[in-house]
ROKOLKOL-171969 format. One record per residue: residue number from 0; residue in three letters; x, z, y of N, C-alpha, C in turn. Coordinates in pm, whole numbers. Example, Ala and Ser with C-alpha at 12.3 -4.5 7.8 and 13.67 -1.06 7.14 Angstrom:
! residues 2
 kolpa lumti    n_u    n_w    n_v   ca_u   ca_w   ca_v    c_u    c_w    c_v
     0   ala   1319    780   -569   1230    780   -450   1320    780   -330
     1   ser   1285    708   -225   1367    714   -106   1290    787      3
This chain:
! residues 256
 kolpa lumti    n_u    n_w    n_v   ca_u   ca_w   ca_v    c_u    c_w    c_v
     0   unk  -1439   2632  -2537  -1362   2701  -2434  -1457   2750  -2324
     1   unk  -1451   2877  -2294  -1543   2935  -2196  -1501   2899  -2054
     2   unk  -1601   2881  -1969  -1575   2855  -1828  -1530   2984  -1759
     3   unk  -1429   2974  -1675  -1379   3089  -1599  -1404   3069  -1450
     4   unk  -1420   3180  -1381  -1427   3180  -1237  -1297   3240  -1185
     5   unk  -1221   3164  -1109  -1089   3207  -1065  -1087   3219   -913
     6   unk  -1039   3331   -867  -1029   3360   -724   -885   3343   -678
     7   unk   -867   3272   -567   -737   3253   -506   -731   3326   -371
     8   unk   -618   3387   -341   -590   3436   -207   -481   3347   -149
     9   unk   -504   3296    -28   -424   3184     24   -372   3217    164
    10   unk   -248   3180    186   -186   3190    318   -150   3049    363
    11   unk   -176   3018    490   -136   2886    538   -111   2884    688
    12   unk    -22   2793    725      2   2757    863    -85   2634    889
    13   unk   -184   2648    977   -282   2541    996   -239   2431   1091
    14   unk   -115   2434   1140    -72   2341   1244    -90   2195   1205
    15   unk    -57   2160   1083    -57   2019   1042   -190   1972    984
    16   unk   -292   2059    987   -416   2026    916   -537   2018   1009
    17   unk   -635   1943    962   -759   1925   1039   -852   2045   1026
    18   unk   -810   2145    954   -889   2264    927   -895   2291    779
    19   unk   -978   2388    741   -993   2420    600  -1067   2310    525
    20   unk  -1180   2267    576  -1274   2183    502  -1225   2039    486
    21   unk  -1252   1984    368  -1219   1843    340  -1287   1753    442
    22   unk  -1210   1659    496  -1261   1561    591  -1209   1423    555
    23   unk  -1285   1320    592  -1241   1183    567  -1122   1150    658
    24   unk  -1021   1090    600   -907   1037    675   -830   1144    752
    25   unk   -829   1267    702   -752   1373    767   -711   1475    661
    26   unk   -592   1532    677   -544   1633    583   -613   1766    610
    27   unk   -659   1831    506   -721   1963    517   -658   2056    415
    28   unk   -669   2186    440   -615   2284    346   -691   2278    213
    29   unk   -822   2275    219   -903   2265     98   -866   2140     18
    30   unk   -850   2028     87   -816   1903     19   -681   1907    -48
    31   unk   -583   1970     17   -449   1980    -41   -450   2066   -168
    32   unk   -526   2176   -165   -530   2263   -282   -607   2197   -395
    33   unk   -716   2128   -362   -790   2058   -467   -705   1949   -531
    34   unk   -624   1879   -451   -533   1778   -507   -429   1843   -597
    35   unk   -380   1960   -558   -283   2032   -642   -348   2078   -772
    36   unk   -472   2124   -764   -543   2164   -886   -562   2046   -981
    37   unk   -591   1929   -924   -606   1811  -1011   -473   1775  -1076
    38   unk   -363   1790  -1001   -232   1761  -1059   -200   1856  -1173
    39   unk   -247   1980  -1162   -222   2081  -1265   -311   2062  -1386
    40   unk   -439   2034  -1363   -538   2036  -1471   -592   1901  -1512
    41   unk   -575   1799  -1426   -635   1669  -1452   -783   1664  -1418
    42   unk   -835   1770  -1358   -978   1780  -1330  -1006   1775  -1180
    43   unk  -1122   1718  -1144  -1171   1724  -1007  -1244   1857   -990
    44   unk  -1193   1943   -904  -1244   2079   -890  -1294   2102   -749
    45   unk  -1409   2162   -738  -1465   2198   -609  -1420   2340   -574
    46   unk  -1341   2352   -468  -1289   2481   -424  -1383   2538   -318
    47   unk  -1431   2660   -340  -1526   2726   -250  -1450   2824   -162
    48   unk  -1451   2802    -31  -1377   2887     61  -1464   2995    123
    49   unk  -1401   3106    162  -1474   3215    226  -1516   3180    368
    50   unk  -1442   3090    432  -1474   3052    569  -1403   2924    605
    51   unk  -1459   2852    702  -1401   2725    745  -1320   2747    873
    52   unk  -1190   2750    860  -1106   2761    978  -1088   2623   1041
    53   unk  -1077   2621   1174  -1064   2496   1248   -922   2442   1242
    54   unk   -906   2320   1294   -773   2259   1304   -680   2350   1383
    55   unk   -562   2375   1329   -463   2457   1397   -473   2605   1374
    56   unk   -582   2652   1312   -600   2795   1283   -527   2830   1153
    57   unk   -471   2949   1149   -391   2993   1036   -467   3095    950
    58   unk   -411   3127    834   -470   3230    748   -360   3309    679
    59   unk   -380   3439    675   -295   3528    597   -362   3566    466
    60   unk   -496   3560    464   -569   3603    345   -700   3529    328
    61   unk   -696   3397    338   -815   3318    303   -845   3338    154
    62   unk   -973   3339    120  -1014   3356    -21  -1095   3235    -63
    63   unk  -1071   3189   -184  -1147   3077   -240  -1164   3100   -389
    64   unk  -1264   3035   -446  -1282   3044   -591  -1322   2908   -647
    65   unk  -1301   2893   -777  -1342   2770   -846  -1372   2802   -991
    66   unk  -1455   2717  -1051  -1493   2732  -1191  -1421   2625  -1273
    67   unk  -1373   2667  -1390  -1294   2573  -1470  -1301   2607  -1618
    68   unk  -1299   2503  -1701  -1275   2516  -1845  -1140   2449  -1872
    69   unk  -1039   2530  -1896   -904   2477  -1915   -820   2581  -1986
    70   unk   -719   2535  -2058   -640   2626  -2140   -530   2701  -2066
    71   unk   -502   2665  -1941   -395   2732  -1869   -432   2879  -1844
    72   unk   -346   2974  -1879   -377   3115  -1854   -396   3140  -1705
    73   unk   -487   3232  -1674   -520   3260  -1534   -398   3298  -1453
    74   unk   -308   3379  -1512   -192   3426  -1435    -87   3318  -1410
    75   unk   -109   3197  -1465    -16   3087  -1443    -62   2994  -1330
    76   unk   -187   3010  -1287   -240   2917  -1187   -166   2927  -1054
    77   unk   -129   3047  -1011    -64   3061   -881     61   2973   -871
    78   unk    153   2992   -964    279   2918   -957    259   2769   -984
    79   unk    164   2737  -1071    139   2596  -1103     86   2521   -981
    80   unk     -9   2583   -909    -64   2518   -789     43   2510   -680
    81   unk    116   2619   -657    219   2621   -553    324   2512   -573
    82   unk    350   2478   -698    449   2374   -728    410   2240   -665
    83   unk    282   2217   -646    232   2089   -595    189   2095   -448
    84   unk    219   2206   -381    182   2220   -241    303   2215   -149
    85   unk    283   2167    -27    387   2178     75    406   2325    110
    86   unk    517   2355    176    554   2494    199    468   2565    303
    87   unk    382   2491    375    295   2556    473    163   2602    415
    88   unk    143   2588    285     30   2646    213     85   2720     92
    89   unk     47   2846     75     96   2925    -37    -21   2998   -103
    90   unk    -33   2984   -235   -127   3064   -313    -60   3199   -339
    91   unk   -116   3305   -283    -55   3437   -297    -93   3504   -429
    92   unk   -214   3475   -478   -257   3533   -606   -367   3448   -666
    93   unk   -381   3455   -798   -490   3392   -872   -536   3492   -977
    94   unk   -666   3518   -979   -718   3619  -1073   -857   3581  -1120
    95   unk   -890   3622  -1241  -1022   3599  -1294  -1122   3697  -1234
    96   unk  -1242   3647  -1201  -1346   3730  -1141  -1478   3706  -1214
    97   unk  -1578   3789  -1184  -1709   3777  -1246  -1770   3640  -1217
    98   unk  -1853   3590  -1309  -1915   3458  -1290  -1998   3446  -1162
    99   unk  -2054   3559  -1114  -2139   3551   -996  -2061   3570   -865
   100   unk  -1929   3582   -871  -1850   3593   -748  -1851   3460   -675
   101   unk  -1876   3467   -544  -1877   3349   -457  -1795   3385   -333
   102   unk  -1688   3311   -307  -1596   3348   -200  -1667   3363    -66
   103   unk  -1766   3282    -40  -1837   3290     89  -1950   3390     85
   104   unk  -2042   3374    -10  -2165   3453     -7  -2147   3596    -56
   105   unk  -2041   3624   -130  -2017   3761   -175  -1940   3843    -72
   106   unk  -1891   3779     33  -1808   3849    131  -1889   3952    209
   107   unk  -1831   4070    229  -1894   4177    308  -1842   4179    451
   108   unk  -1718   4141    471  -1663   4133    606  -1548   4034    608
   109   unk  -1516   3990    730  -1398   3907    756  -1322   3970    872
   110   unk  -1192   3961    866  -1107   4017    970  -1021   3907   1029
   111   unk  -1022   3897   1163   -944   3797   1234   -845   3864   1328
   112   unk   -740   3791   1357   -639   3835   1453   -612   3721   1550
   113   unk   -596   3756   1678   -556   3656   1776   -429   3706   1845
   114   unk   -328   3616   1857   -199   3655   1911   -167   3575   2037
   115   unk   -120   3648   2141    -82   3586   2267     52   3643   2314
   116   unk    122   3565   2395    243   3611   2462    253   3537   2595
   117   unk    319   3598   2695    322   3536   2828    435   3437   2849
   118   unk    517   3414   2748    633   3328   2768    641   3224   2657
   119   unk    717   3121   2681    732   3012   2585    832   3049   2476
   120   unk    811   2989   2358    902   3011   2246    916   2881   2167
   121   unk   1038   2843   2138   1060   2725   2055   1017   2749   1911
   122   unk   1031   2874   1864   1002   2906   1724    856   2937   1699
   123   unk    787   3001   1793    652   3053   1768    543   2981   1847
   124   unk    573   2863   1901    479   2795   1989    350   2755   1918
   125   unk    354   2738   1785    234   2700   1710    165   2820   1646
   126   unk    217   2941   1669    162   3061   1606     96   3156   1705
   127   unk     95   3121   1834     31   3209   1932      0   3129   2058
   128   unk    -88   3184   2138   -118   3124   2267    -16   3174   2368
   129   unk     56   3083   2427    149   3119   2534     69   3124   2663
   130   unk      3   3237   2683    -93   3256   2792    -18   3272   2924
   131   unk    -43   3188   3023     37   3189   3145     -7   3289   3251
   132   unk   -109   3371   3220   -167   3458   3322   -116   3601   3311
   133   unk   -106   3668   3425    -81   3812   3427   -214   3882   3403
   134   unk   -215   3977   3307   -340   4038   3264   -339   4190   3281
   135   unk   -456   4244   3311   -476   4388   3316   -509   4434   3174
   136   unk   -415   4497   3108   -433   4533   2967   -544   4636   2948
   137   unk   -565   4723   3044   -673   4821   3032   -808   4752   3032
   138   unk   -821   4643   3108   -947   4569   3108   -968   4496   2975
   139   unk   -861   4444   2918   -873   4383   2785   -928   4485   2685
   140   unk   -875   4605   2689   -918   4708   2594  -1062   4750   2619
   141   unk  -1101   4762   2745  -1239   4797   2777  -1335   4688   2730
   142   unk  -1296   4564   2748  -1381   4452   2704  -1395   4452   2552
   143   unk  -1286   4483   2481  -1291   4487   2335  -1390   4590   2285
   144   unk  -1400   4704   2355  -1495   4808   2317  -1639   4760   2330
   145   unk  -1665   4679   2431  -1800   4627   2454  -1846   4539   2338
   146   unk  -1753   4470   2274  -1785   4376   2167  -1836   4446   2042
   147   unk  -1789   4567   2016  -1827   4639   1893  -1978   4662   1890
   148   unk  -2035   4652   1768  -2179   4673   1750  -2247   4545   1704
   149   unk  -2379   4549   1698  -2457   4432   1659  -2510   4363   1784
   150   unk  -2472   4237   1802  -2510   4162   1921  -2538   4016   1885
   151   unk  -2605   3947   1975  -2624   3803   1965  -2504   3737   2032
   152   unk  -2419   3673   1952  -2297   3612   2004  -2313   3463   2028
   153   unk  -2436   3416   2039  -2461   3275   2065  -2385   3217   2182
   154   unk  -2370   3289   2295  -2296   3232   2408  -2150   3202   2379
   155   unk  -2095   3260   2273  -1955   3238   2239  -1938   3141   2123
   156   unk  -2047   3079   2081  -2048   2986   1969  -2051   2842   2019
   157   unk  -1987   2753   1946  -2000   2609   1975  -2148   2574   1970
   158   unk  -2199   2510   2076  -2343   2488   2091  -2404   2419   1969
   159   unk  -2338   2316   1920  -2392   2239   1807  -2395   2319   1678
   160   unk  -2323   2431   1673  -2313   2511   1551  -2402   2635   1552
   161   unk  -2479   2655   1658  -2564   2774   1665  -2670   2773   1555
   162   unk  -2704   2894   1510  -2804   2912   1405  -2933   2965   1467
   163   unk  -3037   2978   1383  -3159   3042   1431  -3132   3188   1467
   164   unk  -3044   3250   1392  -3006   3389   1418  -2855   3394   1441
   165   unk  -2813   3431   1561  -2671   3435   1595  -2618   3577   1609
   166   unk  -2687   3673   1549  -2643   3812   1553  -2530   3835   1453
   167   unk  -2430   3911   1497  -2320   3954   1411  -2297   4102   1435
   168   unk  -2254   4171   1331  -2221   4312   1343  -2070   4329   1340
   169   unk  -2014   4376   1451  -1869   4394   1464  -1837   4542   1451
   170   unk  -1757   4577   1351  -1727   4719   1329  -1586   4757   1375
   171   unk  -1507   4659   1421  -1374   4689   1475  -1339   4583   1577
   172   unk  -1297   4625   1695  -1258   4533   1802  -1158   4605   1891
   173   unk  -1032   4560   1889   -930   4633   1963   -808   4545   1990
   174   unk   -744   4570   2104   -617   4506   2137   -501   4600   2101
   175   unk   -390   4539   2060   -265   4609   2036   -156   4539   2118
   176   unk    -64   4618   2172     41   4562   2256    177   4606   2203
   177   unk    260   4507   2172    395   4532   2120    491   4456   2211
   178   unk    550   4527   2308    629   4459   2409    542   4360   2484
   179   unk    586   4235   2492    509   4131   2559    398   4074   2471
   180   unk    402   4102   2342    305   4045   2249    171   4118   2260
   181   unk     63   4040   2272    -73   4094   2281   -151   4047   2159
   182   unk   -204   4142   2083   -267   4113   1955   -410   4168   1956
   183   unk   -506   4081   1933   -646   4124   1926   -691   4122   1780
   184   unk   -752   4233   1735   -803   4243   1598   -953   4265   1604
   185   unk  -1026   4192   1519  -1171   4204   1514  -1217   4189   1370
   186   unk  -1314   4274   1331  -1369   4267   1196  -1521   4272   1205
   187   unk  -1589   4187   1126  -1734   4185   1129  -1793   4125   1004
   188   unk  -1925   4135    993  -1992   4086    874  -2004   3934    870
   189   unk  -2000   3870    988  -2003   3724    996  -1948   3683   1132
   190   unk  -1908   3556   1143  -1856   3503   1268  -1912   3363   1289
   191   unk  -1942   3330   1412  -1992   3199   1448  -1875   3106   1480
   192   unk  -1903   2976   1483  -1802   2875   1510  -1745   2894   1651
   193   unk  -1614   2911   1662  -1541   2932   1788  -1565   3070   1849
   194   unk  -1632   3160   1777  -1670   3289   1837  -1549   3372   1879
   195   unk  -1451   3390   1791  -1337   3474   1825  -1259   3412   1941
   196   unk  -1239   3283   1937  -1165   3215   2045  -1242   3223   2177
   197   unk  -1374   3217   2171  -1454   3232   2291  -1448   3372   2349
   198   unk  -1448   3472   2261  -1437   3611   2306  -1301   3637   2370
   199   unk  -1196   3589   2307  -1061   3609   2362  -1051   3544   2499
   200   unk  -1100   3422   2511  -1093   3352   2639  -1169   3427   2747
   201   unk  -1287   3480   2714  -1365   3556   2811  -1292   3682   2854
   202   unk  -1229   3751   2759  -1154   3872   2793  -1034   3841   2881
   203   unk   -966   3730   2854   -855   3688   2939   -906   3656   3079
   204   unk  -1019   3590   3087  -1079   3555   3216  -1103   3680   3301
   205   unk  -1163   3783   3243  -1198   3902   3322  -1077   3992   3350
   206   unk   -971   3976   3270   -853   4062   3287   -745   4000   3374
   207   unk   -767   3877   3423   -664   3811   3503   -641   3884   3635
   208   unk   -513   3902   3667   -479   3968   3792   -484   3870   3909
   209   unk   -474   3739   3878   -492   3636   3980   -611   3552   3937
   210   unk   -734   3590   3977   -855   3520   3931   -850   3372   3965
   211   unk   -904   3292   3874   -913   3149   3895  -1014   3121   4005
   212   unk   -988   3020   4083  -1077   2989   4195  -1190   2898   4146
   213   unk  -1277   2955   4061  -1394   2879   4017  -1507   2974   3985
   214   unk  -1622   2918   3955  -1743   2999   3939  -1749   3071   3805
   215   unk  -1651   3047   3718  -1660   3103   3583  -1589   3237   3569
   216   unk  -1541   3294   3678  -1475   3424   3669  -1571   3530   3618
   217   unk  -1521   3618   3532  -1602   3725   3475  -1552   3859   3523
   218   unk  -1640   3958   3519  -1604   4098   3538  -1643   4172   3411
   219   unk  -1599   4296   3398  -1642   4376   3283  -1794   4386   3279
   220   unk  -1856   4397   3397  -2001   4412   3404  -2072   4284   3360
   221   unk  -2025   4169   3407  -2091   4045   3368  -2065   4012   3221
   222   unk  -1946   4048   3172  -1916   4029   3029  -2009   4114   2943
   223   unk  -2027   4240   2981  -2118   4329   2907  -2259   4275   2910
   224   unk  -2300   4216   3022  -2435   4161   3033  -2453   4043   2938
   225   unk  -2349   3958   2926  -2355   3845   2833  -2366   3895   2689
   226   unk  -2288   3997   2655  -2288   4050   2519  -2424   4113   2485
   227   unk  -2479   4189   2578  -2600   4267   2549  -2729   4193   2579
   228   unk  -2721   4086   2657  -2841   4010   2693  -2812   3861   2682
   229   unk  -2787   3818   2559  -2743   3680   2536  -2845   3580   2589
   230   unk  -2794   3475   2650  -2878   3365   2695  -2832   3238   2625
   231   unk  -2895   3126   2656  -2857   3000   2594  -2731   2941   2656
   232   unk  -2689   2993   2773  -2572   2940   2839  -2446   2978   2762
   233   unk  -2357   2880   2743  -2236   2905   2667  -2122   2945   2759
   234   unk  -2043   3043   2715  -1921   3077   2785  -1825   2960   2766
   235   unk  -1783   2897   2876  -1728   2762   2866  -1584   2754   2815
   236   unk  -1505   2857   2833  -1363   2849   2801  -1338   2899   2658
   237   unk  -1258   2825   2582  -1224   2864   2445  -1072   2873   2433
   238   unk  -1022   2982   2380   -878   3000   2364   -823   2902   2260
   239   unk   -697   2862   2270   -639   2765   2176   -643   2814   2032
   240   unk   -658   2718   1940   -669   2751   1798   -542   2812   1742
   241   unk   -428   2777   1796   -300   2815   1735   -275   2966   1733
   242   unk   -348   3043   1814   -329   3188   1814   -414   3263   1715
   243   unk   -503   3193   1643   -602   3259   1559   -561   3261   1412
   244   unk   -585   3378   1347   -554   3396   1205   -674   3459   1134
   245   unk   -710   3405   1019   -800   3475    928   -712   3570    846
   246   unk   -727   3700    871   -636   3798    811   -679   3835    669
   247   unk   -807   3863    651   -854   3907    520  -1005   3892    509
   248   unk  -1051   3893    386  -1194   3888    354  -1222   4002    259
   249   unk  -1325   4082    287  -1354   4198    205  -1477   4180    119
   250   unk  -1474   4240      0  -1583   4229    -98  -1614   4365   -156
   251   unk  -1735   4380   -206  -1766   4498   -287  -1679   4494   -412
   252   unk  -1644   4611   -462  -1556   4615   -579  -1616   4539   -696
   253   unk  -1745   4546   -712  -1809   4476   -822  -1808   4327   -810
   254   unk  -1782   4277   -685  -1778   4134   -661  -1635   4082   -647
   255   unk  -1539   4172   -660  -1399   4132   -640  -1341   4071   -766
């Protein structure tokens, strides 16, 4: 029986999980899917994810792959795995891919979304940041434009997670406004740990109509200076995880 490489596209509500990656003594999305795969196949399978989302972060289009020798037809894996998962994790598709496809290393871009609203909601409290500040939306949009391009985003990364090279290329950065709902969309070739949440928090900081009485207030000018002249100092405020979504992961057609 030949070994197959199977790609999964996954949607999940991250509220109840410690994040994507398997952790000791905590529920993770990766761990739940691997347990479901074992229930289906009887095999211990290593699931390779396109990215590690943090505790409370959601996904509309997380991608993962695994290698397997098993008789179950590829088109049956989606429903078989879903049968063993709680309703807050859903396998949207399962398909056979080339042997050299790797969910993480083959990725060309990742797209994230951050959602905010100014009021409380009983239904959506775990799906967005209920941001209590009055914001200048034009400043949010101007700040989003500054983010586009290739920059060192080290100041927006969790300090312990910084790499030797913290440059990322962002090809889309924009806010959308639907009534009271504020939606930030960003797409890039790579993202650092806490980077999107750090960027959102910084934009909220500079767009506040009632500035906080502390030394961390930003302006469009100081924000642009941080983006274009990165230093070792970290932007201290990070937006809550519950507003963040991994929307999609893009690949070259030959790697899909």
